[in-house]
Residue, then its C-alpha position, 0 to 999 in steps of 0.5 A: m528485445q525488451g518487453v513492455p514493463r508489467e504494472m505491479k500490484h500494490i496492496i496498501h493498508v494502514h498498520q494500526q499499531k504504528v498509528k498508536k505509536g505515532e509512526p508512519a503507518i501507511i504500508d505499500r506492499t508489492y512483490k518487491g517488499s513493503t514501504h512504510l509511508t505517511r502519504v501516497k497517491i494512487d494514479g489510476p483505478c483501485e479497489i477497496i476491500h473489506s474482508q472477514t478473512p484477514d490478509h496474511c499481514g492481518a489487515r481486514v481492509w486494504i486497497e488494491t491497485q495495478g496502477p502507479v502509486t507515488h510515494i509522496a512522504s515517508e517522514w512527517e512533514 
């Protein structure tokens, strides 16, 4: 018997060096890996976190959600 799929935790932040280089800079990170994007849609509740202690990737501000995240674009439109 198959169980109900568990919603994934997404951590979304902006990579400042990619912004300066003109590259896709929004990063959606899950346990499956990271995806670089130019546009995302969060379909559900989310929390914006600003921490004095950086995340392991160096981000100090990020969005966390357990809701679905739609990857709209990974290239410039």
